[in-house]
N, C-alpha and C positions, 0 to 999 in steps of 0.2 A: 381480660386478656392482655398479656404483656406485649411490649414493642416487638416487631418482627426483627429489628436490627438493634442490638444493644449499642449504646453510645460509645462505649470504650471496651476494648478487649484487653485483658490483663496479660502480663508476661511474668513468668516466674523469676524470682531473684537470681536464680542460677544463670539466666541469660547474661546478666551483668558480671557476676563473679567469674564466669567462664570466658569473658572477653579479655584476652591477653593484653590488648592495647590499653584497657582501663586499669588493669592491675588491682582490682578490688578483691578483698578477701574478707570472709565472715570471721569475726574473732570472738563473738559472744552471742548469746541467745539460744533458742531451741535447736536441737539437732536437725530437725526438718525445715530449718529456715530457708534452705535453698529453693524449696517449692512455694515459698510465700508469694502470693499474687501481688504484683505491683502495677497500679493503674497509671501513675504519673509521678513526676518528681517535683518537689517543692523545696526551695532553699530559703531558710529563715534563721535569723540570729535572735529571735524573740525568746525571752526567758520562759514564756508560757505559749506553747504552739497551738493549744486547743482551739482558740478562736479563728485560726487561719487555715485549718485543715478540713477537708471534706471526708476523708477516709480513703485508705488504699494507697497513700503516697509513700514514696521513699523520701524521707525528710533528711535533707542535707544541712549540716552545720559544722562550722569550724570551732565552736565553743567560745565565741566572743562573748556571749551572754553570761558565762560562768564567772562569778566574782572570785577574786583571789582570797586565800586564807583558809582557815579550818572549816569553813562552811561549805566547801566544795562537795563533800559527800552528800549532804542533805539537798544541795541544789540539784545534783545529778539524779538523785532518787526522785525528787519532785518532778524534774524535767521528763524523765522516762515514764513516770506514772501518768502525767498529763498527755504525753505523746500516745501512749496506749489508749487512754480514755478518748482521745480524738480520733482513733482508728488508724493511726499510722501503720503502714505495712512493715516498714523497717527504718532504721536510722543509719545514715551514712556520715561518718565523722572524718573531716578533712585534717590531714597533718599540715600544719602551718596555716596562717602566720602566727597563731597564738600558741599552739601546743606542738611539741616535738614528737609526741606519741599519744595514743588514745589513753585517756585517764583510766586508771584501774577502777575508780569508784563508778565510772560510767559503765564499764564492762560488767561490774558486779550487779549494778541496777538492771541492766538489760537481761542478765541471767535470771534475776528474781522475777521480773515482770514478763519474761518470755518474748522480748522484742529483739528480732535479729539486728545485730550491730555489725556494720561493714566499715572497714578501714579504707579511706580514700587516700592514695599516695600523694606525696607532695607535688608531683609533676602532672597530676590529673586534675584539670579544672572541672568545677561542678557543671559547667555548660556541656562538657564532653559526656558526662554521665546522663544529663537530661537529653542530649541528642541521641544517645544510644537507646535510651528507653523509648523515645519518640519513634525512632526507626523500627525498633522491635514491635512496638504496638501497631504501627502502620502495617508492617508485614503480616502480623497476626490477624489484624482486622481484614486485610485483603484475603487471607486464607479462609477466615471465618465466613466472609461474604460469598466466596466461591463455594465453600461447603454448603452454605444455605441455598445458593442458587441451584447447585446440583441436586440437593435433596428435594427442592421444590419441583424440579423437572421429573425426577424419578417417582415422586409421590403422585404427581398429576398423571403421569403415564400409567401408573398402577391403577389409579381411580378410573381411567378410561378403558381398562381391560375387561375381559369377560368375567372375572371373579374379583370385583373391585375391593370389597371389604377385606378379605384375607390378604389380597395383594398389598393394600395400603399398610395393613398391620405388619406384613413381612418386611416391607421397605423401611418402615419406621423402626422396627427392631434392629434391622441391619445398620441404619444410619446412626442410631444411638448406642449401638453395641450393647443392647439390653433386651428386655422382654416387653412386648406390647400386648395388651389384653383389652378386649371389649367386655364391659361389665354391665349387668342389669342394675337398675336403681337400688336393688337390695344387695349388690355385691357379688352376685353369681357370675361365674366366668362363662361367657357365651362363645368367644372365639379368641385365639391368641396366636402369637408368632414369636420366634426366638427361643432361647434356652430358658426354661422355666426356673425361677429362683427357688430357694428353700420354702418350705410350707409356711414358716412363720412370717416371711416377707409377703407371701401371697395373702395370708390372713390379715396382715396389717394394711395391705393395699385395699383389700375389700372393705375393711373398717373405715378407711378414709372416705369412701363414697358417702357415708352417713353425714359427713360434714357439709356436703353439697346440698343437702335437703334444707338447710337453714338459709340458703341464699347465695353463698359464694360460688363462682364458676369454676374454681380450681382449689386444690389443697395439696400440701406436700408433707413429707415425713421421711423418716429413715428407718432402716432395719439392718443393724450392724453397720457395715460399710456401704450398703446399697442405698441409693436415693430413690424415693418413691414419689410419684406425682399422679394426681387424678384430675381429669378435666370433664366437665359436663358437656354433652353434645346437645346443645339447645336447638330448638327448631322442630318442625314437623308436627306442631300442635300437641306435643307430649307435655303432660303436667309434670311427669317425672322422667327426665331424659335418660338415655343411656350414658355410660361413663367410659372414657378412655383412661386406662391405667398404664403407667410406665414404671419400670424398675430397671435402673441402670447403675453402673459403677461410678458415674460422674454426672454432674449437672451444672451447666453454665448457660450463659445467655443464648448462645447459638442452639444448644439443645432445646431450650424453651421455645425459640423461634421455629425450629423444625417441628416441634410438637404442636405449635399453634397452627401451622399449615395443615398438619394431619387432622387436627380437630375440625377445621373448616371443611375439609374434604369428607370426613366421616359423617359430619352433620348432614351434608348434602346427600350422601349416599344412603343414610339410614332413615331420613325423613320420608314421609309419604308424598311422593311426587306424582303418583299415578291416580290422582283423584278423578280426573275425567274418565280414564279407562275404567276405574272402579264403578263410576256411575253408569257407564254403558253396560258393564257386565251385570249390574244389579237390574237395570231395565230389561235386559234380555232374559234374565232369570225369571223376573216377574211375568213377562209375556209367556214364557214356556209353561210356567206353573198355572197360568190362566187359560191354557189350551192352545196357544199359538203354535204354528209349525216351526220346524227348524229353519225353513227358508225365510219365514217372517222375522225371526229373531236374529239371524246371521248378520244382516246389515248393521245392527247396533254394535256388534262386536268388531267387525272389520271394516267399517266405513264402506268403501266401494267394493271391497273384496267379496267375491261370490264363490270362491273355491278355496278349499282347505287341504292341508296335508296333516294327516294324523301321525303323531309320533308316540311310540311306546319305548320305554327305556328301563334298563335294570342296572343298578349300581354294581360295578365290578368289585370282586373281593379285594380286600386290602385298601379300599377307598371309602370306608365307612365315615359317617359324620363324626368329626373330631369332638371329643368331650374334654372337659377341663382336666381330667386326669390322664389324658392322652390315649385312652382306649376308644375303640370304634363305638359309636353310638348305636343303640338299638332303636327300633321303631318307637316313636314318641320322643326321641332325644335328638331330633333333626337339627342340624346346623341352621340357625334362624335365617341365615343369609344364603343358604343353598338355593332356595327357590328364586331369589333375586338374581343370583349368578346364572342360573340356568335360563331364566327369562331373558337376560341380556344376551346369552350365548345363542339361544334359539331364535331370538328376534320376535318374541311374543310374550304377552302377559297372561295368556290363557293356558296355565299349566296346573297340573295336579300332582303334587309330590307327596308320596306316602311312604316314608322310610326309604327302602331301596327300590321302589317302583315309581316310574314317571309316566304320565300321560299328558300330552299337549296337543293343542290345535294351532297350527301355523298358517296364517293367511297367505294366500298366493294370488298375486295380481291386485292392482289398486292399492289402497292404503292399508297397512297392517294394523293389527289390533293395538299396537303401541304407537301408531302414527308413522311407522317406517314404511318405505316404499318396497314394492315387490314386483318383479318382472313377471308378466303373465306367463304361466306354464312353468316357471322356475320354482323349485322347492329350496328356499334358502336355509337349509339345515346342514350343518357340518358336525363332525365328531366333537363330543364334549368330554373333557378330561374326567376320567373315573367312571364313565358310563358306556354301556353298550346300547345302541339305538337301532330301532327299526322304523322306517318312514314309508308311509303310503304314497301313492300317486295323488295328484290334486283331484279332489272330488267336490261336487257341489254340496251345499248344506243338506240336501235331501239324501245324499249318498254317504253320510258320515259312518253309517253302519258298515258299508263296504270298505271305507278307508280304515275303519277300526280293525277289520279282519286282515286287511293287507299289512297293516303296521304290526299286528301280532305275529303274522307269519314271517315278516321281515326280521323281527326281533329274534324269533326262534332260530332263524337261519344265521343271523349274526352271532348268536351265542354258540351255535354248533360249529361255525367256521372260525370262531374266535376273532371276529372282525369288529372294529369299534362302531361301524355303521353299515347297514344294508338298507337300500331303499328301492322302491319300484318307481322308476322314472319314465315319463312319457317320451316317445320318440320325438326328436327335434326335427325342425323343418330341414328338408334336403336329405334326411337319412333314408336308407333303404328299408322298405317295409318288411316285417317278418312274415313268415308263411301264414300265421294265424290271421293276419290282417287281410289276406286274399280271399277269405271266406266271409260272406255276408254275416253280420252279427246274428240275425234271426236264424239263419241256417246253422250257424255254429252252435247256438244255444240248443236248437232242436236236436242236433247230432249228439251234443254232450249229454242232454237229458236221456236220450235213448241208450247211449253207451254206458252211462253210469247208473241207470235205473236200478240194477240189482243192489246198489249201495244206499238207496233211499232209506232215510231213518237211521242211518249209521254214520253220523258225522265224524266220529272218532276214526272210522276206517278211511273216510274221504281225506281227512286232514293228515293221517299217517301216510297215505299213499302220496299226497301232494308233497309232503316234506321229504319222504324217501326218494321220490323221483328227482326233486330239486337238488338233493345231495348225492346224486349219482349212485343210489342204491347202497349208501353206507349205513350199516346197522348202528354202529356206535355213534356217529354224528347225529343220526336221526333220533336216537334215544336221548342224547343230550338236549337236542332242540325241543323235544316233546316232554322232557323230564319224566321219562318212563324207563323201565329196564329194557335192555336190548332184546331179551327174549320176548317181551311184550310186542316189540316192533316186528319181530319175526312171525309171531302168531297172527298179528293183524294183517300183515302182507300176505301170509298164506291164506287167511280167510278171504281177503280181497280176491286173490286168484281163484279161489274155489267158487265164490259168488259170481264172478265175471266169466268163469269157465275159460280162463286164459292163463298161459304160461308167462309170468312176469319176468322170466329170465330172457325172453326174446326182446331184442332192441326195438323191433317194429311195434310190438305191443306196447312197450313203454312210451314210444313216441306218440302213438295214437291216444293213449290215456293222458299224456301230458297236455296235448292240444285240447282234449275234452275238458280237462280241469281248468284250462285257461278260458274256455268259452263259457263254462257254467257260471 
């Protein structure tokens, strides 16, 4: 892993040539010399500059080292060759005290070797050039550090959100003005963000993952004008870790530092950190398979929690699992991080995600299944992006079947009403009791049993009646909620009326039946 803060931030040569006070102008070298990166300034009159340069310098000279006579051409050729070999970014030639103008042989040599040549006017001291570079480098370094700091903050905030992996990839793509992708060890695209590059760049990026198998933690390459990078996400006990791939139009030290932050965050997010919760789930499953009751297994899942909210969900259209080609994923092509994102959003690790269907148990009261707190009686479930949810009232472990039925009904109602979430919430302290609560539970159940006796053995009629009444007698919305044709709803309600011997158009009849359904 490279340093988080590069030691020097370069400035383009154009920063100096565009400074009117310096009066510098490029007179030879490549046409793109204005964008040459300059890291520092070095003044030398040595005939061979190679031993004294580190690379990236603007080498300043007044030509004192050039001998007089016919050998000047060979000298300048050798001088430029050695300067290029030493890694000099550009050559600045000062007019005076030795030369009245830039030697033509020097300009020719710079053209041949592709070294930008800048003329330094007589009235511009070399120290002024060095000071200008130092000021520009300092300013750029400050800007780079601020960019890095802002990127660290936004990446950390994304990692703390409800959908951390996609959010981190999105922020990374935005900060690098490129494409960020999470790859399997074999190069398959699992999740991505940003504008996807051409297919050949994606294929090259996938092939770079193979280089990580031999030991290095990162690798880089190019595809046309695009810069490619891959980073292994070590940790989590994986023998072959996931890989972060980046494709961007530029790559510098700050880009690498931002990528390093993302690598750390993604490593933490994708490793298996729920070992304890996994052990408890395994223990509970073993107990259930060996004949233990739900009440006996529940404490292993929720610590001190003895009540649960059942959640049923369905993915909304247009929010399918993203695939590498941008199309919605079908069953079996689930986003590998969808379950983790939903677990974080719902506050539980007890979820079952099967394509577009969701089932979850959320602990209520005591310690949650993931170690989080929960207020007694409160169902800490909120809307989840891309999902329609139905949530039951809190039920004990022995009442999960009832919670399951409530969650299914709530989901159907949410779908019918096109609401992101519908839940059955218990009345809070101090709230006015409803009419149904004025009847003793055993009396209410007896009344409901007698009232609905003609519907015994016909659960589809009972469920249709319940949904139809809850939706104020709407045929269309009931049909949507039950996923049947509206004529089927009409036929079932007519059959209910015939079996009960009641006119369901009467409001009093509907009210009595509604209370009976609540009591049963």
